[in-house]
C-alpha positions in Angstrom: 1.9 -74.9 -3.4 -0.6 -72.6 -5.0 -0.8 -70.5 -1.8 2.9 -70.0 -1.8 2.9 -69.2 -5.5 0.0 -66.7 -4.9 1.8 -65.1 -2.0 5.0 -64.6 -4.0 3.0 -63.2 -7.0 1.2 -60.7 -4.7 4.5 -59.7 -3.3 6.1 -59.1 -6.7 3.1 -57.1 -7.8 2.9 -55.0 -4.6 6.6 -54.2 -4.4 6.7 -53.4 -8.1 4.0 -50.8 -7.3 6.1 -49.6 -4.3 9.2 -49.3 -6.5 7.1 -47.3 -9.1 6.0 -44.9 -6.3 9.6 -44.4 -5.1 10.7 -43.8 -8.7 7.9 -41.2 -9.1 9.1 -39.5 -5.9 12.7 -39.3 -7.1 11.7 -38.1 -10.6 9.5 -35.3 -9.1 11.8 -34.3 -6.3 12.2 -30.8 -7.7 8.7 -30.5 -9.2 6.9 -27.5 -7.6 3.8 -28.5 -5.7 4.5 -32.2 -5.8 3.7 -34.0 -2.6 5.6 -37.2 -1.7 3.6 -40.4 -2.5 3.5 -43.5 -0.3 2.4 -47.0 -1.4 0.0 -48.3 1.1 0.9 -52.0 1.7 -1.8 -54.2 3.3 -1.9 -57.9 4.1 -4.3 -60.0 2.0 -6.0 -62.0 4.7 -7.4 -65.4 4.3 -11.2 -65.7 3.9 -13.3 -67.3 6.7 -12.9 -71.0 6.6 -15.6 -73.7 7.1 -14.0 -74.8 10.4 -13.1 -72.1 12.8 -10.2 -74.0 14.5 -8.8 -74.8 11.1 -9.1 -71.1 10.0 -6.8 -70.2 12.9 -4.0 -72.2 11.2 -4.5 -70.6 7.8 -1.8 -68.3 6.5 -2.8 -65.1 4.6 -2.7 -64.7 0.9 0.1 -62.2 0.6 0.3 -58.4 0.3 -1.4 -55.8 -1.8 -0.6 -52.2 -2.7 -3.9 -51.1 -4.1 -3.8 -47.4 -2.9 -1.3 -44.6 -3.1 -1.3 -42.1 -0.2 0.2 -38.6 0.1 2.5 -37.4 2.8 0.3 -34.6 4.0 -0.3 -32.6 7.1 -3.4 -30.4 6.9 -2.5 -28.3 10.0 1.0 -27.4 8.7 -0.6 -26.6 5.3 -3.0 -24.3 7.0 -0.2 -22.6 9.0 1.7 -22.0 5.8 -1.4 -20.5 4.0 -2.0 -18.1 7.0 1.6 -17.0 7.1 1.6 -16.5 3.3 -1.5 -14.3 3.5 -0.1 -12.2 6.3 3.3 -11.8 4.5 1.6 -11.1 1.2 -0.4 -8.2 2.7 2.6 -6.6 4.3 4.9 -7.0 1.3 2.3 -5.7 -1.1 1.8 -2.6 1.1 5.6 -2.0 1.2 5.8 -2.0 -2.6 3.4 1.0 -2.8 4.8 2.8 0.2 8.3 2.7 -1.5 6.8 4.2 -4.6 5.2 7.0 -2.6 8.5 7.7 -0.9 10.3 7.8 -4.2 7.7 10.2 -5.7 7.9 12.6 -2.7 11.7 12.6 -2.5 12.0 13.1 -6.2 9.6 16.1 -6.1 11.3 17.8 -3.2 8.4 20.1 -2.3 9.8 21.3 1.0 13.2 22.2 -0.5 11.5 24.1 -3.3 9.4 26.1 -0.9 12.4 26.9 1.2 14.2 28.3 -1.9 11.1 30.3 -2.7 10.8 32.0 0.7 14.6 32.6 0.7 14.2 34.3 -2.7 11.5 36.5 -1.1 14.0 37.6 1.6 16.4 38.6 -1.2 13.7 40.8 -2.7 13.1 42.4 0.7 16.8 43.2 0.9 16.7 44.9 -2.6 13.1 45.8 -3.4 13.8 47.4 -6.7 16.5 45.1 -8.0 15.7 43.1 -11.1 17.9 40.1 -10.3 16.2 39.2 -6.9 12.7 39.6 -8.5 13.8 37.3 -11.4 15.1 34.9 -8.8 11.8 34.8 -7.0 9.9 34.1 -10.3 12.4 31.2 -11.0 11.9 29.9 -7.4 8.1 30.0 -7.9 8.5 27.9 -11.1 10.5 25.5 -9.0 7.7 25.2 -6.4 5.2 24.7 -9.2 7.3 22.0 -10.8 7.8 20.2 -7.4 4.0 20.1 -6.7 3.3 19.0 -10.3 5.9 16.3 -10.2 4.5 15.0 -6.9 0.9 15.2 -8.1 1.6 13.3 -11.4 3.7 10.8 -9.5 1.0 10.0 -7.0 -1.6 9.9 -9.9 0.6 7.3 -11.7 0.9 5.3 -8.5 -2.8 5.3 -8.1 -3.4 4.2 -11.6 -0.9 1.4 -11.4 -2.3 0.3 -8.1 -5.8 0.1 -9.5 -4.6 -2.0 -12.5 -2.6 -4.3 -10.2 -5.5 -4.8 -7.9 -7.8 -5.5 -10.8 -5.3 -8.1 -12.1 -5.1 -9.6 -8.6 -8.9 -10.0 -8.4 -9.0 -11.6 -11.9 -6.2 -14.0 -10.8 -8.2 -14.9 -7.7 -11.3 -15.5 -9.8 -9.4 -17.7 -12.2 -8.0 -19.7 -9.3 -11.4 -20.2 -7.7 -12.8 -21.5 -11.0 -9.9 -23.9 -11.4 -10.4 -25.1 -7.8 -14.0 -25.8 -8.5 -12.9 -27.9 -11.5 -10.4 -29.8 -9.4 -13.2 -30.5 -6.9 -15.3 -32.0 -9.7 -12.4 -34.3 -10.6 -11.9 -35.3 -6.9 -15.6 -36.3 -6.8 -15.1 -38.8 -9.6 -11.6 -40.0 -8.7 -11.1 -43.5 -7.2 -10.1 -43.3 -3.6 -6.4 -44.0 -3.1 -5.6 -43.7 -6.9 -2.7 -41.8 -8.3 -5.3 -39.6 -10.2 -6.7 -38.6 -6.8 -3.2 -37.8 -5.5 -2.5 -35.7 -8.6 -5.8 -33.8 -8.2 -5.0 -33.2 -4.5 -1.6 -31.8 -5.5 -3.3 -29.5 -8.0 -5.9 -28.5 -5.3 -3.2 -27.6 -2.8 -1.2 -25.6 -5.3 -4.3 -23.6 -6.2 -5.0 -23.0 -2.5 -1.4 -21.8 -1.9 -1.7 -19.4 -4.8 -5.0 -18.1 -3.5 -3.5 -17.5 0.0 -1.0 -15.2 -1.7 -3.9 -13.0 -2.8 -6.4 -13.3 0.0 -6.7 -14.7 3.5 -8.6 -18.0 3.3 -9.9 -20.7 5.5 -10.0 -24.2 4.0 -11.9 -27.4 4.9 -12.0 -30.7 3.0 -14.4 -33.6 3.0 -13.6 -37.3 2.9 -13.1 -37.1 -0.9 -10.7 -34.2 -0.7 -13.2 -31.7 -2.0 -12.2 -28.3 -0.7 -14.5 -25.6 0.7 -12.9 -22.1 0.9 -14.1 -19.2 3.0 -12.6 -15.7 3.1 -10.7 -14.7 6.2 -11.8 -17.4 8.6 -14.1 -20.3 9.0 -17.0 -17.9 9.7 -16.3 -15.8 6.6 -18.3 -15.8 3.4 -17.9 -18.9 1.1 -15.6 -18.3 -1.9 -15.6 -21.8 -3.2 -18.3 -24.2 -2.1 -17.8 -27.7 -3.5 -18.3 -27.6 -7.2 -19.0 -23.9 -7.6 -17.1 -20.7 -7.2 -18.4 -17.2 -6.3 -16.7 -14.3 -8.3 -15.1 -11.3 -6.6 -15.5 -7.8 -8.0 -13.3 -4.7 -7.3 -14.3 -1.1 -7.5 -12.8 2.3 -6.3 -14.9 5.1 -4.9 -14.5 8.8 -5.5 -12.0 9.2 -2.7 -9.8 6.5 -4.2 -10.3 3.8 -1.6 -10.9 0.2 -2.7 -14.0 -1.9 -2.3 -14.5 -5.7 -2.9 -17.9 -7.3 -3.5 -18.4 -11.0 -3.5 -20.9 -12.6 -6.0 -22.0 -9.1 -7.2 -24.7 -10.4 -9.6 -26.6 -13.1 -7.6 -25.9 -12.4 -4.0 -23.8 -9.2 -3.5 -21.8 -9.2 -0.3 -19.2 -6.5 0.7 -16.0 -8.1 2.0 -12.9 -6.7 3.7 -9.8 -9.0 3.4 -7.5 -9.4 6.4 -4.6 -10.8 4.5 -3.1 -11.4 1.1 -1.8 -9.0 -1.5 -5.3 -7.8 -2.2 -5.6 -6.6 1.4 -2.3 -4.9 0.9 -3.7 -3.2 -2.2 -6.6 -1.9 -0.2 -4.4 -0.6 2.6 -2.1 1.1 0.0 -5.0 2.6 -1.9 -6.1 4.3 1.3 -2.6 5.6 1.9 -2.2 6.9 -1.7 -5.6 8.6 -1.6 -4.8 10.3 1.7 -1.4 11.4 0.4 -3.0 12.8 -2.8 -5.5 14.7 -0.6 -2.8 16.1 1.6 -0.6 17.2 -1.3 -3.7 18.8 -3.0 -4.6 20.7 0.2 -1.0 21.8 0.7 -0.8 23.1 -2.8 -4.0 25.0 -2.5 -3.1 26.4 0.9 0.4 27.5 -0.3 -1.0 29.1 -3.5 -3.8 30.9 -1.6 -1.4 32.2 1.1 1.1 33.6 -1.5 -1.6 35.0 -3.7 -3.1 36.8 -0.7 0.3 38.3 0.1 0.5 39.5 -3.5 -3.0 41.0 -3.4 -2.1 42.9 -0.2 0.8 44.8 -1.8 1.7 46.8 -4.9 4.4 46.1 -7.6 7.1 48.3 -9.0 4.6 50.0 -11.2 2.4 50.9 -8.2 -0.3 48.4 -9.3 -2.0 45.9 -7.0 -0.1 42.6 -6.9 -1.3 39.9 -9.3 -1.9 36.3 -8.3 1.4 34.3 -8.6 0.1 30.7 -8.5 -2.8 28.8 -10.0 -4.0 25.7 -8.1 -7.4 25.5 -9.7 -6.7 22.0 -11.2 -7.5 20.6 -7.8 -5.2 17.6 -8.2 -2.1 18.9 -6.3 -0.4 20.5 -9.3 0.5 24.1 -9.5 1.2 26.5 -12.3 2.8 30.0 -12.3 0.8 32.7 -13.8 2.3 34.8 -16.6 3.7 37.6 -14.6 7.2 39.2 -14.6 9.6 40.2 -11.9 8.3 43.9 -11.8 4.8 42.5 -10.8 6.2 41.1 -7.5 4.3 43.1 -4.9 7.1 43.8 -2.5 5.7 47.2 -1.3 2.7 47.9 1.0 -0.1 49.7 -0.9 0.2 52.6 1.6 3.3 54.1 2.9 3.4 55.5 6.4 6.0 58.2 7.2 6.6 60.0 10.5 6.8 63.7 10.9 10.3 65.2 11.0 9.5 66.9 14.3 8.2 63.8 16.1 9.6 63.5 19.6 7.9 60.4 20.9 8.4 56.7 20.3 5.1 55.9 18.8 4.6 54.0 15.5 1.5 53.7 13.4 0.4 50.8 11.3 -2.6 50.7 8.9 -4.8 48.2 7.2 -6.9 49.2 4.2 -10.1 47.8 2.9 -8.6 47.8 -0.7 -10.3 51.0 -1.8 -8.1 53.8 -3.1 -7.6 56.5 -0.5 -6.2 60.0 -0.6 -3.1 60.9 1.3 -4.0 61.5 5.0 -2.1 63.0 8.0 -2.7 61.6 11.5 -1.9 63.6 14.5 -1.7 62.2 18.1 -2.6 64.4 21.0 -4.1 63.6 24.4 -5.1 60.1 23.5 -7.0 61.3 20.5 -6.1 60.5 16.9 -7.0 63.3 14.3 -7.1 62.7 10.6 -6.6 65.7 8.3 -6.1 66.4 4.6 -2.4 67.4 4.2 -3.3 69.7 1.3 -6.2 71.7 2.8 -5.5 70.9 6.5 -9.2 70.2 6.9 -10.1 67.7 9.6 -11.5 64.4 8.2 -12.3 62.9 11.6 -11.1 62.1 15.1 -11.1 59.0 17.3 -9.9 58.1 20.8 -7.3 55.4 20.7 -5.6 52.9 23.1 -2.1 51.8 22.2 -2.1 48.4 20.6 -5.9 48.5 19.8 -7.0 49.2 16.2 -9.4 52.1 15.6 -11.2 52.9 12.4 -10.6 56.3 11.1 -10.6 57.9 7.5 -11.5 54.5 6.0 -8.4 52.8 7.6 -7.8 50.5 10.5 -5.1 52.3 12.5 -3.1 50.8 15.3 -0.9 53.0 17.5 2.0 51.3 19.4 4.5 52.9 21.7 4.3 56.3 23.5 3.6 59.5 21.5 4.3 63.1 22.4 1.4 65.4 21.8 1.6 66.8 18.3 3.5 63.8 16.8 2.1 63.2 13.3 2.3 60.5 10.6 1.3 60.7 6.9 -0.1 57.8 5.0 -0.3 57.8 1.2 -0.6 55.4 -1.8 2.8 53.8 -2.6 4.1 55.2 -5.8 5.8 53.4 -8.7 9.4 52.6 -8.1 9.1 52.6 -4.3 11.8 50.9 -2.3 9.3 49.9 0.3 9.6 46.2 1.3 6.8 46.1 3.8 4.7 43.5 2.0 7.6 41.0 2.0 7.2 40.9 5.8 3.7 39.5 5.1 5.3 36.8 2.9 7.6 35.9 5.8 4.6 35.9 8.2 2.7 33.7 5.7 5.7 31.3 5.8 5.5 31.0 9.6 1.7 30.8 10.0 1.2 28.4 7.1 3.9 26.0 8.2 4.1 24.8 4.5 7.7 23.4 4.7 6.9 21.5 7.9 3.8 20.1 6.4 5.7 18.9 3.3 8.4 17.3 5.6 5.7 15.6 7.6 4.3 14.0 4.5 7.7 12.5 3.8 8.4 11.5 7.4 5.0 10.0 8.0 5.3 7.8 4.9 8.9 6.9 5.9 7.8 5.9 9.4 5.0 3.7 8.0 7.4 2.1 5.6 9.9 1.4 8.3 7.2 -0.2 10.5 6.0 -2.4 7.6 9.6 -3.5 6.9 10.0 -4.6 10.5 6.8 -6.5 10.4 7.8 -8.0 7.1 11.1 -9.3 8.6 9.2 -11.0 11.4 6.6 -12.4 9.1 9.3 -13.6 6.7 10.8 -15.7 9.5 7.4 -17.1 10.4 6.7 -17.9 6.7 10.1 -19.7 6.3 9.4 -21.7 9.4 6.0 -22.7 8.2 7.3 -23.7 4.8 10.0 -25.8 6.3 7.6 -27.5 8.6 5.3 -28.4 5.8 8.0 -29.4 3.4 9.5 -31.7 6.0 6.4 -33.7 5.6 5.5 -33.3 2.0 8.9 -32.9 0.4 10.9 -35.7 -1.2 14.0 -36.7 0.8 16.3 -38.4 -1.7 18.3 -40.2 1.0 15.1 -41.7 2.4 13.9 -42.6 -1.1 17.3 -44.3 -1.8 16.8 -46.4 1.3 13.2 -47.3 0.3 14.4 -48.1 -3.1 16.9 -50.7 -1.8 14.3 -52.0 0.7 11.6 -52.5 -1.9 14.1 -53.9 -4.4 15.2 -56.6 -1.9 11.5 -57.3 -1.1 10.8 -57.6 -4.8 13.7 -60.0 -5.2 12.7 -62.1 -2.2 9.1 -62.3 -3.6 10.5 -63.5 -6.9 12.5 -66.1 -5.0 9.3 -67.3 -3.3 7.8 -67.8 -6.7 10.9 -69.7 -7.8 10.9 -71.9 -4.7 7.2 -72.6 -5.2 7.9 -73.7 -8.8 10.9 -75.9 -7.8 8.8 -77.6 -5.1 5.9 -78.1 -7.5 8.4 -79.5 -10.1 9.9 -81.9 -7.5 6.4 -83.2 -6.7 5.7 -83.8 -10.3 9.0 -85.5 -10.8 8.3 -87.8 -7.8 4.8 -88.7 -9.1 6.2 -89.6 -12.5 
């Protein structure tokens, strides 16, 4: 009778434990990171008897539930961590590409430059008009504002990115420290205990959070102690048993990001393949490159326009002053303090043909910047003769070939077309109030040769193309991530329907075990009554 009583007692105790486990599962069905528990029921076998044949007839001693297991699949967990790291990198990069797009679109550099060059055409149509000149100054201010807006926007993005990346590294270091502490707890925890299960839940939550920040490879020993390596199983150790190696972030002069593992004791440069930190590194490179391109475009545009200004004279007959200042070197522009009269619309030298010219020749001249006196050039027999129009004294002669520059009287002269012998041209310094607009043609040529508007548009389109590509990748990775999460949760998650079935099953087993105890007691009482 004592065997039957013992068997019933073990059943009551085991199924009480099983019911507690089911109740714990139901209570934590919505708890983040909770992994479904399972009571491990094992038969309590009879000990070895003195007589082997008699031992074969011995019934066991009931059931035991001494350990609690976790519904866990290491492979599905690894797939989810890998998918999380890949998705984290892409989504992190997308965030910063979107900010770059917003900054460039808000600035509108290309549209501002188009307005500026169109304002230059208005000045060419009315070289002495005050309104077109004021319009060109306003358009110049618009270009400067566009570049400055873009530069400050990209600088703000760079600053925020660095702060976010630093915060991400700090979070990763905190997680690795916490994981090392969890590993210490797992070393001490009794195998199969609920404490061990709770520590494993904590461990896996920490690993999931780490995979959002960096690509990791995880292995565990028989006690559940985790070893974490960066990127893959051959990567550097981030958490080794009971110790964690810190990660340090830095940014070089060009703005790109660098990570160093264990910088004090054993420095090791690392490049992450996944996680939001890898996205930060990719985005930092993109932002740095974009800032460089905007800075180069600003400098190129300013230099081109300033060179055009320097090549002409303003309404007062003075050499053109520099219009833009790009000396800050950060992509910003400022407009120098000049007024509309200082727009150098005219060429410094005016070329006029003689009234008696019969041929179709034209002369163009380039000066070396030095002030020159008025000079008359006469074409005859393939020879160009320079004379002083006041004294008619010959300054010099030079044979010429149409289309080929020749140097004469301190000028570089190019003859085009066919001249009649005796055709002449006079070149002289442009006087104040001149309606000449020849220098505005240089501005139009600068617009074409510099390709400034196309370059600005390419900045926007290249970033938009990269962003669109990342979004497509993110969609695919999101589907993979959802699938991996569903696959793991199908193993680890609590199914309330299944728990309800187990609850009824264990309740019935508990009641039956209680009935076994009652039957054993009744039989024992009957024996006692019979003896008495």
